[in-house]
N, C-alpha and C positions, 0 to 999 in steps of 0.2 A: 883863459883859465881860473883868470883870480874872480872875475863877474859870473864866475857858474854858482846860482844856488841848486842844491841838492835835495833841498825841502823848504818850497817857496811854497810861501801861505801869506795867502793876502788878508789881513782882518780888516778891511777899513769898514767903516759905521756908515759908509754914505754907496748910496745905490752907485753902480758901474758896471759898466761896458767891457768885455774881451772880446770884439772883433776886429781883424782877423782870431782864430783860436790860438790859444798858446797852452804850451805845457805848464800844467797848473797845476795846484791842491787851494781848492778856492775856499772857505768857510765865507757864506752870504749872511752875514748878520741880520740884515732886513727879512730876511724870506729864513732863516736860521737853516738853509740849506747847505749841503755840500756836495762840493764838487772838484774830481779828481781826472788827471789823462789829460787828451786835448780838450782843453775847457774851450766851448763857445757861448759867450754871453750877449747874445744878440741887441736885447732890453731888459730890463727889469722883470718884464711879464713872462719872459722865456723862461723865468724859475720860479718854482712850487715851493709852499710853505712845506717846511720839512722834508723837501725832496732831497733825491742823491742820485748824479749822473757822475759815474763812471766811463771811461773809455776816449775813445776817437768822437768828440764833437758828437757825445750824445747830449740828448736834452728831459731832462725831468720839470715838465712843463705844467702841471697838473699839481694842485695841492697834496703833501703826502705819498707820492709817485716815484716810481725809482725807473733807472733807464741808463743799463748796463752794456757796452760792447759798443758796435761800430755805426756810427749816425743813426741811432736809436731815438725812441721820441715814445715817452711815457706823456700825455697830455691830459688824460680824465684824472679824475679825482681818484685816490687810493689808487691808480694806476701802475703797472710793472711792464715795462719793454726789455727784453734782453733778447742780444743777439748780432744780427747782421741787417742794420737799414729797417729793423722791424718798429712797428710805431701800436702804441698802447691808447688809442682815441677816446673810448668810451668810460666812464665811471666804473670802478671794481672791474678794467679789462686788464687782460693779460697777453703779453705778445711774447712769444719766443721760438725763436729762429731766425732763419733769413728771409727780409723782405714779407714778413707778414704782417697782419693787420688784427688789430681787434676795436672795431668801430664804435660800437655803440656799451651801450653799461651791461655791465657783467657776464661779457665775451671773450673769449677765448681763442687765442691762435696761435695754433704749434706747427712748426716746419720750414717750409720752403715755399713761396712765394703762394702761399693759402691766405684767405680774407675771412674773418667772421665780421659780418657788416651788419648783423641788427641783433637787439637787445635778448642777453642767455645764448648767442649764437654761439658753437663751436667748430673748428676747425681743427683737425690734427693731419699731418700728412703735407705733400706736395701739391701745390695748384687747386686746392681742395677752395672752395666757397659756400659758405653758409648766408643766405640772402634774408632769411626770414627770422622773426623771433623765436627764440628756441630751439632751432634749426641747430642738424649737426652736420658736419663733411669728415668725412675719415676716408684716409685712402690718398690716391693719385688722381689726382682733374677730377675729382668730384663736386658733386654740386645739388645741394641741400636748396632748394628753390620758394619751396612750399611752409608754409607758418608751422612750427613744430616737426620738422619732415628730417627723415635721418639717411645719408646716404655711406655707403661703407665700399670701400673695393678699387677698383679703378675705370675710369670712364663712366662710372654709375650716376642717376639723375633721378632725383624726388621733385618731381616741378608744384605737388600742389599740396596742401594740408593736412598735415599726418602720412605724409605717402612715406615710403621705407623702401630703399633702392640699396642693392649688395649684390658684391660678386663684380663681375669685368661686363661693363658697356649694357648695364640693367638701365630700364627706366619706369620709374613710376609716375604717375600722371593723374588717376583717378579720381585722389582725393581720396585719404585713409587706405589707399591701396599699398600692396607690398611687392616686389621683383626682386627676385633672389636668383643666382646662378651665373650663366654664361648667355650675356645678348637676349635676358628675358625681359618683357615689358606686361609691366597692369596700368591699362589705360581707364578700366574701368571705375567706378565709385567701390569704396570696400573689397577689390578683386585682389588675388594672390597668383604672384606666376614664380614658378618657382622649376630649375634646371634647364637646361640647355636649348636654347634661342624658345621658351615657350609665350604664348603671349596671353593675358586674361583681358580682353576688351568689353567683355558685359559687365553688368552692374552685379557688383560680389559674385563675382565668375571665379574660377579657379582651375589655374593651367599647372601642370606639376609631368617633371619627366623631360624629353627631348622633342622639340619641334610640334608640341600640343599650341592648338588653340580654341578656348572658351570664347566663344564672341557673343554667345546667348547672354542674357541677363538670370544673375545668378544659375549661373550652368557652372557643368565641372567636365575638367578632359583631362585622363591622366596617362600616361604612356609614351609612348611612341608617336608622332604626326595622328594623333587624335584629335577630333573636331568638333567640339558642341557647341553648336550655330542654336541651334531651339532655346528658346525661351525656359526654365528651367530641364534642360536637356542635361544627362552623362554620358560620355565618351572614354571609354576605357581599354586600355590594352595597345594592340598597333594596329595601325592605318584605323581605326573605327571611326564614323561616321553620324552622330545623332544631328538629324535638323529639324527636328518635329517636336511641339511644344510637351515638354515633360516625356519625354522621351529619350532611350536609356540602348547603350551601344556596346556591346564588350566581347572583347577577344581580338582576334586578327581579321580586320578588312569586314567588318561588319557593319551595317547601313540600318539604323531607323530614323526614316523621314515622317512619317507620322505622326500625329498627335497621338501622347500617350503608349507608343508602343515601345518594345523591348527586342534586341536582336543581340543573341548571343554566339560565340561559339568564333566558327573559322567561313567565311564571305556568308553570311545570313542576312537575309535580308526584310527588313518589316516595312509595308509600305501603306497600307490601309489602316486608321486609326484606328487603335486602340490594339493592336495587333500585335501576334508573339513571335517571334521564326527563332529556334536554337537546334544547336547543331552545328553539323556542316550544310554548307551551299541548300540551306534551306531558306523559299522567300514564304512571306506571308501577304501575298498583294491585296487582300480583300479587308474590309473593315470590319474587328473584332474576329478577324482569322488568327488560326494558331497552326504552325507548322515547326514540326520537330521531329530529328532525326539524321539520317544521310538523303541531302538531293529531295527531302520532298517539299512539295508544293500544295499553297493554299491561294488558289486564285479567287475564288468566289470569297460575296462577304459572309459569314459567320460560318466558314468554312473550317475543318481542322484537317490535317494531314500530320501522319505520325509513324515513322520507321524508315525504313531503306526504298527510297524511291517514290513513293506514295506520292498520289495528286488528287486532290478532292478538287475538282472545277465547278461542281456544281452549286449554288445559294446551297447555305445550313447542309452542305455535303460534309461526309466525314467520310477517309482512308485512311487505313491502320495496317501494319503487318510491310509486305515486301513485294514491292510492284504493284501494286492496289490503286484502281482508277476510281472514284466515283463522280462520277459523269453528270447523273441527272441531279436538278435540285432537291434539295433534303434523302437524298440516295446516302447508303454506308455499305462500303467494301473492307471488307475484314478479311486477313489471311496473306494466302500466297498466290500472288499473280491473278485475283478476283478485280474484277470488272462490273460494276453497276452503272447501268446507263440511264433505263429510265426511272425519272423523277419519282421519289418517296421507295424508290424499290431497293432492299437488304440483301445483301451475300457474302458468304463464308465460306470460307473453307479455301482450295487452291483449284485453279486455272479453270473455273468456272465455264461456260458454252453462254459466247455473249449473246443476249437480246438487240435486240433493237428497238429503238423506243425515245420516245422524249417527255417532256414534262407536262404535255397535255395525258389528261387519262384515255389510257386504251385500255379496253377489258383483258385484251390478248398480252399485254407486256407484263414483265415480271415483277414481281412483289418483294417476294420473299427465294433466295438462291443459296443452295450450299453445295460447293462444286468440289468434284473431287477426282480432278482431272491431274494429266501428270505433266505434261511439257506445254507450249502454244501450238504445236500440232495435236495435241493430244486434250483437247478441253471436253471437260464430260460433266453433266450437271447430279446430282445424287436424289435433289434433293428440290422442288421448285410448287413456287404459288402464284400463282397470277392473279393481277387487279381481281379479277371476275370471282376469285373465289376459290376457282379451281386447283387441287393438289395435283401433284405429278411425280410419283417417286420412279425415279431412273428414265425418265423422259420428260422434254421441255414443253410439251404438247396434250395437254392430260383434255380429253374429248367430254370427260365426264366428271364431275367433281370432285370425284378422288379417282388418280387412273393409277397401277402401278404397273411398270415393263417389267416382269419377271418373277421369280415365286415369290409366296406370300406365306408366310407362316405365326398361328394365333395359338398361344398358350393356353389362352382362356377361352369363354364363349364367344361367338359371333352371332351375333340379334340383327334382325333388320325385319322390315316390315311390308318393302316390296319385293318386285321379282328378283332371284336370280340368275343375269344373263351370261352365256358362255360368248364373251366378244372377239371371240375367234369366229364365231356364226359356221360352227363346223356340221357338212351335210349330215344328217342322220338318216340311213338308209330305214324307214320305216320297218316292219314285220307284218305290216298290211299289205304291203307293196304285193305285187304279183310277181315279181323279181328275185322278189327276198329270199333268200338262201343258207340261214341258220338258223332254220325252223325246229326243234327238237322233239320228240314225242316223249310221253314221259316217264317209259320205261328207257329212252337214253338218255335223260335227265339224270334219273338214277344212278346208272352207272358211271353219267361222268364225275357226278359228284363225288361218288366214290373211290374212283382213280384223282380227280384232280384236287377235290377237297374246296372248291367254288364252283358259282352258275357259272354253266358254258357261257355264258355272255359276258361276265364279268372275267376279264383278262386279267392276268399277274402284271399287267404295265400299270395297273391303281395302285399297286403296294408298293411305294417310294420307300425311301431310307427310314426315312423319320416318321413314317406318319398313310396316311392314302391323298392321291388325286381326288379332288373334290371334283370338280370339272369333270374328270372321264368317269366317274363313278356315277355322276348323273346320267350320263347317256347311258352307259352301258346299264344303270338302273331301268332306267325307261325302256329300254330294248328287251332286258329280262319281263320286265312288267306285260309288255305288247304280249312276248312269246307266252307268259302265262295267263293272262288274256285270251291270248289263239288257244290254249291247253284246256282253259274254260270253256271256249266255245265251243272247242273239240268233245270235251267230255259230256255238256248239256246237250251236242245234236245224238251220242251216242246213249244219253239218260233214254232221249225222246224216241230214239231206235228202239229200244229198251220197252220204255213204256208201250210203244206202238205193239210189240211182239208179245207184252203182257196180258194187254188187251185182246190181242187176235188168242193169245191161248183161254185168256179167259171165256171169251165167247166161246173158242173151244169146247173148253171146259162146260159151260152153261149147255151148249148144244148135246153134249154127252149125257148131264146127268139129265137131260129131260130125253132122250132116248130111254137109256136106262129108266128111266121112272116108266115110260110106258111100257119096257119090258117084264117089268116087273106086275104090272097090270095085266097083264095078256097072262104072264105066268099066275098070277091069285088065278085069273078066271079059270082057267084050265083046269087048277088043281079042286075047284068045286063042283 
């Protein structure tokens, strides 16, 4: 106890070594350094100018350095090491914690078993490593391997220059890429992956959400399980796929496969280049095709299908409405359960009667139809135009250029230059036939008119509710004219008979006058 020195100061002017270590307070005049604690000086070079070392066998080797703790070492100029077995090797470096290393100039290491290995690198946390200049690793077991890279969280890794990885088990490896979240990876240059298990593999790609993949260059994938594999493609929503160049898929299980395609909604598919499918379960299969609505399909190039369960099969065909089908090339079906079969045909209305036909020119195939059927079993056409130019109203088979199956009404004038023919080809019984039995004498006609207010050959049937039955009137008028002609003939015959009688009477009168003249002569002679 008598030899114990509680304040043991060595002021020797000569370089000295203390090895093994001793409990000392040492002023080291040669280096103007101060050491205290369990001092270990293995050689004069292990003490830095104006340095300070305290603790257990700590070493302040660098000039103007500080070492505080248990076996810590500050080797660099102006470096500082504090803690447990920490080491500040670089100029102006700082190591604070347990088993941390600041290896290069201006590097900083904080935490436990972390290492800042390059110039200007920073680590903060547990088992973190910053490998390249100006890199930073924060958290638990993070690795910043790229130049000026940044990693933060747990088990994250920034592999290339300017990469950023944050979260849990994220990896940024593309160069200028960013990965954030849970098991996300940004592999493409300047790519961004954020969320849960997202992957941005393409250059400048973006993956956001959960289990999304942006593998095409400049692609974007957002939502849940979406995939943007085409260059410049976009996939958004749930389980959507955009595989074509500059394609877009948005919604639930939508697919945009062709170049410049768009698929939006629920289970829509756009296959053809520049095609668009929108709604629910729509398919745009042809080039430049469009399908919108519910279960609508545009099968051919430049086809359009809009509405509920419409189907455009033909080239440049158009189907719109409900359950419409445009089958022929350049055909159009609008309305309710309409069906356009022939090429270039146009159908409106509902439940039209379906024509057979094809894309070749057929004068008897339909060009334009207005359907007015009521159901599948009662299909009917109100108006039909054939490719020959023939028009049918209430008939599919017009036999003339204009055919009407039914009654017609005109409020204006009806002008025509040809003949007016009764298409029923009614057999007219001529008044000139021997078995004609509807002949009226003139006196009988007069009595009939007085009693019935119309000619006997023109029955009341021609007087319909809103006018006169022209076709029946023509037939009855012909019969009346024939009867009148017979009456004229009869009158003429009667006049001839009367002329004959008058002639006979005139002859008799002449004979009588002649006889009277002779009698007068006899009387005059006798009087003399």
